[in-house]
Backbone as CSV, one residue per row, in Angstrom:
resi,resn,N_x,N_y,N_z,CA_x,CA_y,CA_z,C_x,C_y,C_z
1,MET,-39.187,105.749,-114.442,-38.285,105.312,-116.054,-37.242,105.784,-116.086
2,ASN,-36.443,105.347,-116.366,-35.393,106.097,-116.515,-34.784,106.894,-117.226
3,ASN,-34.531,107.936,-117.329,-34.042,109.215,-117.607,-32.271,109.256,-118.371
4,HIS,-32.444,108.206,-119.183,-30.719,108.334,-119.646,-30.994,107.891,-121.100
5,ASP,-29.830,108.966,-121.002,-29.891,109.357,-123.107,-29.167,108.446,-123.770
6,TYR,-29.973,108.174,-124.383,-30.325,106.969,-124.985,-29.050,107.507,-126.196
7,LYS,-29.541,108.661,-126.489,-29.030,108.786,-128.157,-27.550,109.444,-128.089
8,ALA,-26.785,109.934,-126.567,-25.460,109.982,-126.093,-24.915,108.593,-126.389
9,SER,-25.503,107.723,-125.950,-24.826,106.367,-125.841,-24.533,106.044,-127.274
10,PHE,-26.125,106.004,-128.160,-25.568,105.333,-129.381,-25.101,106.149,-130.223
11,ASP,-24.792,107.449,-129.726,-23.410,108.241,-130.361,-22.371,107.771,-130.592
12,ALA,-22.540,107.700,-128.759,-21.065,107.111,-128.816,-20.321,105.326,-129.370
13,LEU,-21.164,104.715,-129.025,-21.606,103.114,-129.934,-21.273,103.662,-130.965
14,LYS,-22.162,104.041,-132.123,-21.458,104.357,-133.386,-20.242,104.711,-133.329
15,TYR,-19.809,105.788,-132.805,-18.225,106.178,-132.996,-17.309,105.099,-132.836
16,ASP,-17.556,104.725,-132.347,-16.418,103.398,-131.401,-16.754,102.454,-132.737
17,MET,-17.822,101.983,-132.777,-18.044,101.002,-134.279,-17.416,101.520,-135.237
18,ALA,-17.846,102.653,-135.769,-17.011,103.503,-136.983,-15.464,103.596,-136.982
19,THR,-14.614,103.802,-135.753,-13.469,103.837,-135.294,-12.536,102.413,-135.907
20,ILE,-13.426,101.832,-134.890,-12.982,99.998,-135.078,-13.345,99.273,-136.705
21,VAL,-14.133,99.395,-137.076,-14.904,99.324,-138.778,-13.580,99.662,-139.935
22,ALA,-13.325,100.927,-139.624,-12.267,101.682,-140.408,-10.754,101.318,-139.724
23,MET,-10.457,100.720,-138.613,-8.665,100.323,-138.176,-8.691,98.901,-138.687
24,LEU,-9.994,98.228,-138.902,-10.084,97.049,-139.566,-9.373,97.222,-140.911
25,GLY,-9.356,97.540,-142.047,-9.437,98.362,-143.369,-10.795,98.174,-143.754
26,PHE,-11.986,98.033,-142.861,-13.517,98.172,-144.469,-13.598,99.787,-144.558
27,GLU,-14.344,100.194,-145.669,-14.585,101.590,-145.557,-16.135,101.652,-146.095
28,ALA,-16.790,100.267,-145.408,-18.470,101.107,-144.839,-18.485,98.932,-144.122
29,TYR,-19.571,99.649,-142.948,-20.205,98.511,-142.262,-20.429,97.114,-142.989
30,PRO,-19.497,96.494,-142.888,-19.657,95.493,-143.628,-20.575,94.256,-143.298
31,GLY,-21.433,94.516,-141.717,-22.152,93.637,-141.004,-21.517,92.969,-140.271
32,ILE,-21.768,92.884,-138.870,-20.817,91.923,-137.232,-19.880,90.472,-138.336
33,ASP,-20.979,90.181,-138.738,-19.865,88.436,-139.428,-18.163,89.022,-139.700
34,PRO,-18.430,89.831,-140.760,-16.741,89.926,-141.173,-15.929,90.997,-140.233
35,VAL,-16.557,91.521,-139.380,-16.276,92.609,-138.648,-15.452,91.427,-137.187
36,LEU,-16.175,91.116,-136.924,-16.186,90.103,-135.753,-14.566,88.940,-136.197
37,ARG,-15.223,87.886,-137.516,-13.940,87.176,-138.115,-12.157,88.012,-138.428
38,ARG,-12.540,89.732,-138.245,-11.072,89.952,-138.658,-10.540,90.634,-137.396
39,LEU,-11.815,90.511,-136.649,-10.620,90.982,-134.689,-9.890,89.723,-135.095
40,SER,-11.061,88.588,-134.688,-10.597,87.652,-134.412,-8.898,87.445,-134.833
41,GLU,-8.970,86.994,-136.590,-8.027,87.177,-136.784,-6.820,87.599,-136.217
42,LEU,-7.208,88.620,-136.105,-5.969,90.140,-135.134,-5.666,89.727,-133.897
43,LEU,-6.677,89.864,-133.503,-6.190,88.769,-131.977,-5.561,87.737,-132.008
44,PHE,-5.733,86.680,-133.104,-5.285,84.841,-132.959,-3.189,85.424,-133.587
45,SER,-3.032,86.230,-134.313,-1.906,86.982,-135.454,-1.355,87.701,-134.274
46,TYR,-2.041,88.577,-133.073,-1.210,89.032,-132.052,-0.521,87.698,-131.376
47,GLU,-1.698,87.303,-130.811,-1.487,85.947,-129.397,-0.279,84.922,-129.846
48,LEU,-0.603,84.992,-131.455,1.131,84.412,-131.828,1.989,84.854,-131.764
49,ALA,2.070,86.117,-132.510,3.606,87.381,-132.009,4.076,87.745,-130.406
50,VAL,2.510,87.660,-129.843,3.524,87.971,-128.554,4.099,86.617,-127.601
51,ASP,3.348,85.407,-128.084,3.752,84.459,-126.991,5.116,83.610,-127.982
52,ALA,5.360,84.267,-128.918,6.842,83.575,-129.558,7.686,85.018,-128.389
53,ARG,7.268,86.154,-127.568,7.836,86.989,-127.071,7.794,86.182,-125.395
54,GLY,6.485,85.553,-124.987,6.197,85.280,-123.675,5.635,86.254,-122.892
55,VAL,5.238,87.135,-124.042,3.316,87.768,-123.249,2.701,87.393,-123.156
56,GLN,1.439,87.152,-122.727,0.597,86.764,-122.738,-0.689,87.876,-122.979
57,ALA,-1.518,87.290,-124.342,-2.131,88.923,-124.815,-2.935,89.223,-124.369
58,SER,-4.176,88.555,-123.349,-4.266,89.161,-122.515,-4.675,90.516,-121.586
59,SER,-2.514,90.515,-122.010,-2.081,91.660,-120.150,-1.774,92.732,-121.118
60,HIS,-2.142,92.912,-122.883,-2.029,94.223,-123.164,-2.705,95.695,-122.558
61,PRO,-2.199,96.221,-122.568,-3.215,97.788,-121.730,-3.926,98.215,-122.812
62,ALA,-3.344,98.307,-123.862,-4.205,98.795,-124.995,-6.102,97.773,-125.200
63,LEU,-5.679,96.933,-125.760,-6.439,96.211,-126.118,-7.584,96.138,-125.024
64,ILE,-7.141,95.904,-123.681,-7.940,95.929,-122.886,-8.799,96.464,-122.329
65,ALA,-8.184,97.776,-122.126,-9.047,99.443,-122.698,-9.950,99.371,-123.437
66,LEU,-9.407,98.501,-124.311,-10.672,99.027,-125.979,-11.662,98.430,-126.258
67,ASP,-11.367,97.005,-125.357,-12.045,96.159,-125.309,-13.464,96.491,-123.795
68,LYS,-12.810,97.506,-123.047,-13.837,97.246,-121.716,-14.181,99.012,-122.191
69,GLN,-13.958,99.211,-123.055,-14.217,100.678,-123.660,-15.621,100.244,-124.191
70,CYS,-15.856,99.890,-125.329,-16.472,99.055,-126.029,-17.422,98.420,-125.352
71,ARG,-17.441,97.836,-124.264,-18.058,97.040,-123.866,-19.218,97.796,-123.143
72,ASP,-18.473,99.227,-122.155,-19.202,100.134,-122.199,-20.050,100.875,-123.059
73,ASN,-19.536,101.227,-123.763,-20.554,102.075,-124.555,-21.412,100.909,-125.265
74,VAL,-21.324,100.277,-125.408,-22.889,99.277,-125.725,-23.456,99.118,-124.475
75,ALA,-23.057,98.791,-122.795,-23.446,98.639,-122.315,-24.981,99.788,-121.652
76,GLN,-23.832,101.152,-122.010,-24.442,102.531,-121.177,-25.778,102.644,-122.862
77,ALA,-25.272,102.153,-123.591,-26.494,102.424,-125.114,-28.071,101.296,-124.771
78,LEU,-27.184,100.615,-124.875,-28.627,100.047,-123.534,-29.070,99.830,-122.727
79,GLY,-28.960,101.009,-121.834,-29.225,101.498,-120.559,-28.771,100.931,-119.339
80,LEU,-28.031,100.114,-119.558,-27.146,99.825,-118.488,-26.214,100.472,-118.074
81,THR,-25.810,100.585,-116.816,-24.657,101.701,-116.046,-23.857,99.980,-115.652
82,PRO,-22.288,100.549,-117.408,-21.365,100.278,-116.481,-20.657,100.727,-114.703
83,THR,-19.913,99.717,-114.322,-19.482,100.847,-112.653,-17.651,100.387,-112.685
84,ALA,-16.876,100.332,-112.348,-15.465,100.245,-112.271,-15.690,98.967,-111.697
85,GLU,-16.489,98.234,-110.862,-17.038,97.198,-109.837,-17.693,95.763,-110.651
86,ARG,-18.843,97.015,-111.349,-19.418,96.154,-113.003,-19.411,96.161,-113.836
87,ASP,-18.999,95.192,-114.647,-18.094,95.021,-115.842,-19.356,93.966,-117.092
88,TYR,-19.617,94.327,-118.064,-20.695,93.253,-118.936,-20.094,92.444,-119.887
89,ALA,-20.172,91.522,-119.860,-19.204,89.924,-121.101,-19.625,90.434,-122.004
90,TRP,-19.424,90.630,-122.850,-19.870,90.304,-124.193,-21.496,89.735,-124.624
91,SER,-21.550,88.140,-124.460,-22.456,87.760,-124.175,-23.202,87.774,-123.698
92,LEU,-23.503,88.780,-122.871,-25.135,89.674,-122.037,-25.517,90.392,-122.752
93,LEU,-24.106,90.744,-123.406,-24.666,92.621,-124.286,-25.683,92.219,-125.542
94,LEU,-24.491,90.505,-125.800,-25.414,90.349,-127.407,-26.694,89.860,-127.299
95,ASP,-26.990,89.714,-126.298,-27.915,89.230,-125.773,-29.707,90.466,-125.821
96,ARG,-28.455,91.249,-125.211,-29.825,92.836,-124.824,-30.314,93.158,-126.512
97,VAL,-29.008,93.752,-126.763,-29.024,94.018,-128.012,-30.222,92.792,-128.923
98,MET,-30.169,91.678,-128.717,-31.221,90.698,-129.549,-32.286,90.850,-129.120
99,GLY,-32.814,91.277,-127.721,-33.787,91.614,-127.362,-33.815,92.553,-127.731
100,VAL,-33.841,93.850,-127.993,-33.741,95.253,-128.492,-34.170,94.963,-130.182
101,VAL,-33.229,93.967,-130.665,-34.142,93.764,-132.304,-35.328,93.332,-132.061
102,GLU,-35.141,92.343,-131.724,-36.887,91.227,-131.213,-38.122,92.371,-131.073
103,ASP,-37.836,93.144,-130.903,-39.023,94.461,-129.954,-39.343,95.382,-131.061
104,ALA,-38.271,95.592,-130.970,-38.399,96.341,-132.540,-39.160,95.370,-133.853
105,ALA,-38.928,94.577,-134.004,-39.592,94.036,-135.016,-41.056,93.737,-134.402
106,LYS,-41.244,93.046,-132.916,-42.446,93.191,-133.149,-43.416,94.949,-132.790
107,SER,-43.115,95.866,-132.600,-42.926,97.185,-132.783,-43.494,97.429,-133.773
108,ALA,-42.559,96.876,-134.436,-43.033,97.286,-136.424,-44.266,96.556,-136.922
109,SER,-44.412,95.260,-136.692,-45.789,94.331,-136.415,-46.718,95.378,-135.700
110,ALA,-46.660,95.996,-134.439,-47.938,96.150,-133.860,-48.323,97.385,-134.847
111,ILE,-46.811,98.178,-135.042,-47.739,98.696,-136.045,-48.010,98.981,-137.164
112,ALA,-47.526,97.915,-137.924,-48.247,97.606,-139.059,-50.113,97.315,-138.872
113,GLU,-50.181,96.285,-138.157,-51.074,96.264,-137.736,-52.384,97.427,-137.415
114,ALA,-51.599,98.181,-136.764,-52.785,99.256,-135.834,-52.852,100.336,-137.077
115,LYS,-51.423,100.174,-137.890,-52.695,101.156,-139.167,-52.797,100.357,-140.406
116,ALA,-53.510,98.732,-140.646,-54.087,98.300,-141.192,-55.446,97.838,-140.334
117,TRP,-55.948,98.136,-139.226,-56.835,98.886,-138.504,-57.492,99.644,-138.521
118,CYS,-56.985,100.719,-139.336,-57.373,102.046,-138.681,-57.074,102.211,-140.355
119,ASP,-56.767,101.937,-141.883,-56.911,101.823,-142.745,-58.738,100.694,-143.087
120,GLU,-58.974,100.351,-142.355,-59.850,99.407,-143.170,-60.686,99.498,-142.529
121,ASN,-61.056,100.299,-140.722,-62.163,101.051,-140.388,-62.181,102.169,-140.179
122,GLY,-61.538,102.893,-140.974,-61.607,104.423,-140.811,-60.973,104.900,-139.218
123,GLY,-60.992,104.227,-138.209,-60.640,105.142,-137.175,-58.988,105.679,-136.687
124,THR,-59.350,105.897,-135.796,-57.549,107.102,-135.671,-56.491,105.734,-134.826
125,PRO,-55.662,106.165,-134.637,-54.378,105.428,-133.640,-54.598,105.444,-132.749
126,ALA,-55.256,106.386,-131.967,-56.123,105.918,-130.388,-57.196,105.242,-130.785
127,GLU,-57.841,105.696,-131.311,-59.561,104.841,-131.633,-58.618,103.128,-131.536
128,PHE,-57.977,102.754,-132.446,-57.085,101.717,-132.417,-56.867,101.038,-130.535
129,LEU,-55.960,102.148,-130.371,-55.374,101.549,-128.731,-56.659,101.484,-128.091
130,SER,-57.539,102.271,-128.022,-59.095,101.827,-127.323,-59.459,100.873,-127.282
131,TYR,-59.456,100.399,-128.761,-60.262,98.764,-129.300,-59.203,98.248,-128.281
132,GLN,-58.156,97.512,-128.304,-57.257,96.985,-128.210,-57.303,96.503,-126.762
133,LEU,-57.398,98.140,-125.813,-57.768,97.743,-124.517,-58.935,97.136,-124.037
134,LEU,-60.174,97.882,-125.093,-61.504,96.907,-124.392,-61.277,95.623,-124.995
135,VAL,-60.646,95.212,-126.058,-60.447,93.457,-125.746,-59.822,92.863,-125.233
136,LYS,-59.191,94.194,-124.175,-57.787,93.182,-122.999,-59.263,93.185,-122.190
137,ARG,-59.579,94.131,-122.294,-60.261,93.987,-121.000,-61.513,93.133,-120.546
138,CYS,-61.541,92.867,-121.479,-63.043,92.000,-121.761,-62.395,90.535,-121.575
139,GLU,-60.751,90.506,-121.795,-60.224,88.880,-121.669,-59.810,89.142,-119.875
140,VAL,-59.409,89.891,-119.231,-58.684,89.987,-117.957,-60.107,89.592,-117.342
141,LEU,-61.483,90.720,-118.084,-63.089,90.261,-116.737,-63.289,88.911,-116.653
142,GLY,-63.433,88.104,-117.590,-63.319,86.874,-118.948,-65.237,87.626,-118.483
143,ARG,-65.743,88.851,-119.376,-67.217,88.710,-119.848,-67.085,90.401,-119.724
144,PRO,-68.552,90.452,-120.748,-68.139,91.264,-121.814,-68.505,93.156,-120.676
145,LEU,-68.020,93.927,-120.949,-68.142,95.212,-120.461,-69.197,95.262,-120.593
146,THR,-70.237,96.804,-119.338,-71.065,97.252,-119.585,-70.691,98.742,-120.900
147,TRP,-71.997,98.840,-120.968,-71.731,100.636,-122.010,-70.602,101.278,-121.281
148,ARG,-71.103,101.690,-119.614,-70.802,102.686,-118.926,-68.774,102.134,-119.085
149,GLU,-68.952,101.273,-118.737,-67.431,101.042,-118.505,-66.431,100.993,-120.054
150,ALA,-66.926,100.509,-120.998,-66.380,100.912,-122.391,-66.448,102.564,-122.894
151,ILE,-67.662,103.148,-122.549,-68.000,104.675,-122.736,-66.369,105.043,-122.034
152,GLU,-66.351,105.030,-120.383,-65.582,105.063,-119.493,-63.986,105.187,-119.760
153,LEU,-63.270,103.654,-119.823,-62.664,103.701,-120.758,-61.878,104.737,-122.283
154,THR,-62.899,104.814,-123.440,-62.696,104.798,-124.861,-62.020,106.070,-124.313
155,ALA,-63.123,106.610,-123.470,-62.928,108.661,-123.257,-61.951,108.438,-123.009
156,LEU,-61.406,107.395,-121.672,-60.284,107.695,-121.319,-58.794,107.561,-122.562
157,THR,-58.998,106.986,-123.663,-57.647,106.425,-124.796,-58.178,107.222,-125.579
158,THR,-59.041,108.064,-125.663,-58.607,108.815,-127.252,-59.020,110.300,-127.115
159,SER,-59.383,110.580,-124.960,-59.314,112.310,-124.757,-60.195,112.704,-125.628
160,MET,-61.481,112.317,-125.424,-63.467,112.235,-126.163,-63.695,113.688,-124.703
161,PRO,-63.925,113.933,-125.201,-64.477,115.225,-124.542,-65.638,115.116,-123.879
162,ASP,-65.584,115.693,-122.896,-66.497,115.528,-121.223,-67.973,116.069,-122.629
163,ASP,-68.339,116.700,-123.425,-70.166,116.726,-123.248,-70.374,115.325,-124.406
164,GLU,-69.467,115.212,-124.779,-69.105,113.809,-126.201,-69.475,112.730,-125.084
165,ARG,-69.312,112.218,-123.823,-68.561,111.617,-123.735,-70.441,110.787,-122.545
166,ASP,-71.092,112.362,-121.887,-71.773,112.074,-121.783,-73.413,112.162,-122.583
167,LYS,-73.366,112.723,-123.616,-74.021,112.695,-124.995,-73.883,110.389,-125.094
168,LEU,-73.112,109.707,-124.947,-73.249,108.593,-125.257,-73.135,107.735,-123.792
169,LEU,-73.406,108.439,-122.042,-73.539,107.726,-121.560,-75.148,108.032,-121.331
170,ALA,-75.133,108.717,-121.681,-77.119,109.423,-121.863,-77.640,108.138,-122.062
171,LEU,-77.273,107.271,-123.022,-77.686,106.649,-124.525,-78.111,105.613,-123.457
172,ASP,-77.283,105.648,-123.202,-77.199,104.074,-121.710,-78.128,104.464,-121.138
173,ASP,-78.310,105.677,-120.843,-80.056,106.151,-119.192,-80.718,105.475,-119.937
174,GLU,-80.701,106.265,-121.819,-82.227,106.068,-122.749,-82.625,104.039,-122.084
175,GLN,-81.557,103.899,-122.286,-81.693,102.689,-122.911,-82.303,101.476,-121.653
176,GLY,-82.554,102.229,-120.167,-82.688,101.213,-119.229,-81.913,100.892,-118.479
177,GLY,-80.406,101.193,-118.539,-79.213,100.800,-117.392,-78.020,100.077,-118.508
178,ASP,-77.521,99.588,-118.222,-76.431,98.958,-118.001,-76.164,98.021,-119.480
179,ALA,-76.204,97.763,-120.011,-76.527,96.915,-121.486,-75.941,96.061,-121.821
């Protein structure tokens, strides 16, 4: 597991974006499209101005440094580690951001599903996760779980006290084996 400090990276990214948005003349963040449109307009007008003097816009050190710093901050916020040798293109970073957004949407959907299950069944989130794990385990094995397997898995995922687990396992023994 990466011990990367995501909060610091996101804070740096937010600061950079707030600075860029303010420098572009917006009072609040208007969304990505207006920001990119304004940046494109500025770059295009700058290219026209510098081309008249015979200077390449891409050679302007301040623009290059700002672009690199912004890309590095976005990369760090995504858990990537930019180096002097390894740079990240905006297209890759945008793909990663979209992946994070999709993951967040899936997580929100899973949380809503878990909450609905808990409300409907009077269970806890741990019991929901246990239930999901039991269902998935049956799918993987291609057969129903034995009573012992189900109880052991449930005990593990819900932090069931040992005495309660033992009582449930004893029910199987009373029935004459695995049900």
